[in-house]
C-alpha positions in Angstrom: 0.0 0.0 0.0 1.3 3.4 -0.9 1.6 6.2 1.7 2.7 9.2 -0.5 4.2 12.4 0.8 4.4 15.3 -1.8 7.2 17.7 -1.3 8.3 21.1 -2.6 11.8 22.1 -1.6 13.0 25.6 -2.3 16.2 27.4 -1.2 18.5 30.3 -2.2 20.6 30.3 -5.3 23.6 30.8 -3.0 22.9 27.1 -1.9 22.5 25.9 -5.5 25.1 23.1 -5.0 23.1 21.5 -2.1 21.0 19.2 -4.3 23.5 16.4 -4.2 23.7 16.6 -0.4 19.9 16.7 -0.1 19.6 13.6 -2.3 22.2 11.7 -0.2 19.3 11.1 2.1 17.5 9.0 -0.5 20.7 7.1 -1.3 21.2 6.2 2.4 17.6 5.5 3.3 16.0 4.3 0.1 19.2 2.8 -1.4 18.3 4.3 -4.7 20.3 7.2 -6.2 17.4 7.9 -8.7 14.8 8.4 -6.0 15.6 11.9 -5.0 14.8 15.4 -6.4 15.6 15.9 -10.0 17.2 19.1 -11.4 14.9 20.0 -14.3 15.4 23.7 -15.1 13.4 23.4 -18.3 10.2 21.9 -16.9 8.5 25.0 -15.4 5.9 27.3 -16.7 6.4 30.9 -17.5 8.8 32.7 -19.8 11.7 33.1 -17.3 13.9 30.8 -15.3 13.1 30.4 -11.6 15.2 32.7 -9.4 15.3 30.1 -6.5 16.3 26.5 -6.5 13.0 24.7 -6.4 12.3 21.0 -6.6 9.2 18.9 -6.5 8.9 15.2 -5.6 6.5 12.5 -4.4 7.9 9.9 -2.0 6.4 6.7 -0.8 6.6 5.9 2.9 8.9 8.8 3.6 9.8 9.4 7.3 9.1 13.1 7.0 10.3 13.9 10.6 13.7 12.2 9.9 14.0 13.9 6.5 13.3 17.3 8.0 15.9 16.6 10.7 18.4 15.6 8.0 17.8 18.8 6.1 18.2 20.9 9.2 21.6 19.2 9.9 23.0 20.2 6.5 25.4 23.2 6.2 23.2 25.8 4.4 24.7 29.2 3.4 21.3 30.7 4.0 19.2 28.4 6.2 16.6 31.0 6.8 15.7 30.9 3.1 15.2 27.1 3.0 11.6 26.1 2.6 10.1 22.6 2.6 6.4 22.3 1.9 4.8 18.9 2.5 1.4 17.4 1.8 1.1 14.0 3.3 -1.3 11.3 2.5 -4.9 12.3 3.5 -3.9 16.0 3.7 -5.4 18.6 1.3 -2.9 21.4 1.5 0.8 21.9 1.7 2.4 23.1 5.0 5.9 24.5 5.6 7.9 22.0 7.6 11.6 23.1 7.6 11.0 26.0 10.1 8.1 24.5 11.9 9.3 23.1 15.2 5.9 22.0 16.6 5.8 18.2 16.8 2.1 17.8 16.0 2.7 16.7 12.4 5.2 14.0 13.4 2.7 12.1 15.6 1.7 8.8 14.0 4.4 8.9 11.3 7.1 6.3 10.8 9.6 8.3 13.0 9.4 8.6 16.7 9.0 12.3 17.1 10.4 15.3 15.3 14.1 16.0 16.0 14.6 19.7 16.1 18.4 19.8 16.1 21.2 17.8 14.4 22.1 16.2 17.7 18.8 14.4 17.8 19.2 13.0 14.3 19.8 9.3 14.0 21.1 8.4 10.5 
C-alpha cells in the first residue's frame, strides 16, 4: 500500500550546490540514487527561469520527521531561506515543515518524534 508524501523544496541560489547533499538522504535510506529530487530547469511554466532553487517530488513511505531533521543538519549558506512544503497522504494542503518546530505533524508517522536539532538526528 502506498503512503505518499508530496514535497516542494526551495532554497536560495547561494545554496545551489546542495541538491547532491539533499539527495544523499534517499541514497542512504532508500538505497536508490534515482529516487531523490531531479534538477529539471526546463520543466517549469512561464517565460523566465526560476530565481530560486525549487524541486518537487512524491515519495512513498517517507519518514518526514527524519527527512526534516536531515535537512536541518546540512550546512546551508542561508538556512533562513530554505523552505520545505509537505502534503502528506490524506492532507489537502501543503504546509511548511523546515522551520516548523511544533511536533504535531510527526505524531503517527514512521519516525518517533520530530528531532529539532542535528544532535537528535539518527542516521
